[in-house]
N, C-alpha and C positions, 0 to 999 in steps of 0.2 A: 621727392627724395626716393631713391630706389636702393634696395639692398638685395644683393644676390647671395644666396646661401645654399649649402649642401645640407639637406635635412638630417643626414646621419653624422654630421660633424659637430662634436661637442663645443668647439670654439665658436661655431656659427650660432649654436643654441645660446651660449653665454652672451654673444653680441645681441641677439634678439631680446634676451632678458634685460639687458642694460637699456635698450631702446624703449622697452615697455616701462621700465622704472623711470626713465626720463620723460615719459609720455610723448615719445616720438612715434608717429605712425607712418612709416614709409610703405611704399609698394614693395612687398616681399615676393621675390621670384626664386624658384628652384633652379639653380645654376645648371643642373644636368638636363633639364627640360628646355629652359629658355636661357641660354648663355647671353652675356652682354653683346649688344650689337657692335659693329665696327665703329660707329660714331661714338657710342658710349666708351668704348675702349680708347679711342683717340682722346676723348675728354679726360679720362682717367690718366692716360699717359702724360698729358699736359700737367695735371696736378701732381704727378710723380717726377717732375723735372725731366721729362722725356727719357726716363730710365726704363726701357722696355722690359728688362729682366724682372723688374718689380711686379709686372702684371702676371707673371707666370708662377704657378704652384711648383716651384723647383724641387720640392720634396715628394711630389706625387709620383705614383707608379707610371702613369702615362707619359709624364715628362721624361722619365728615365727610359722607358720602353722605346720612345720615339728618338732617343739620343739627342734631345734638344740642347743639352749643355754644349755639345760640340757644333751643332748646326746653327744656333741662334745668332751668333756674331756675323755669319755670312748671309743670313736670311733677309731678304728685302722686307721693310716695315709692313708693306701692304700684305705680304704673304703671312707674316707673323700675326697680324691683327685678324686676318681671315681665319687662320688656324685657331686662334683663341675663341673667336665668335662661333666656331663650329664644334668646339670641344670644351664644354664648360669645366670639365675636370682639370683642364690645363690652367685655368684662371685662379689666381690667388684669391682666397676667400677668408672671411666674408669681404664682399666688394660693395662698398656703400658710396653711392654717387649722389651728391647734392648739387644745388645750382652753382655754388661757388667753391666747392671743395670735393675731394674724393679721399676715401680711406680704404686701405687694403690691409688684410690681416686684422687681427683684433688685439689692440692694446687698450685696455679699459681706461687708463688715464688720458690717453690721446683722444679716444672717442668721446669721453665725457667732456673734456675741455672744448673740443671742436663743436660738439653738438650743443652744449650750453651756450656757446657764443652765437648760435643761430636760432635759438628758441625765443 
């Protein structure tokens, strides 16, 4: 299990606290240093019912600066995944990828439910 976080993000810190409370020890990666790979993004995309927009941090400054709201619908999937894998700040976080599931953003009830079923 891998979790990508932004160390300055309070929501990511809350997610890590929950993982610790549940005694889950994932591989923790700083999303700004090591963003998810294209293959990891493809896997997460599958878990998000192929909704590409869910992978993006749509409230982030970089998303707005790059005007991705206007460009995303026309962008080829390959290009979008490469963009995400090269700019960690574009990726919705926290980003938790398990063997048979993926979680984006932090919803404590959803995370607890999903993680307890895999413990």
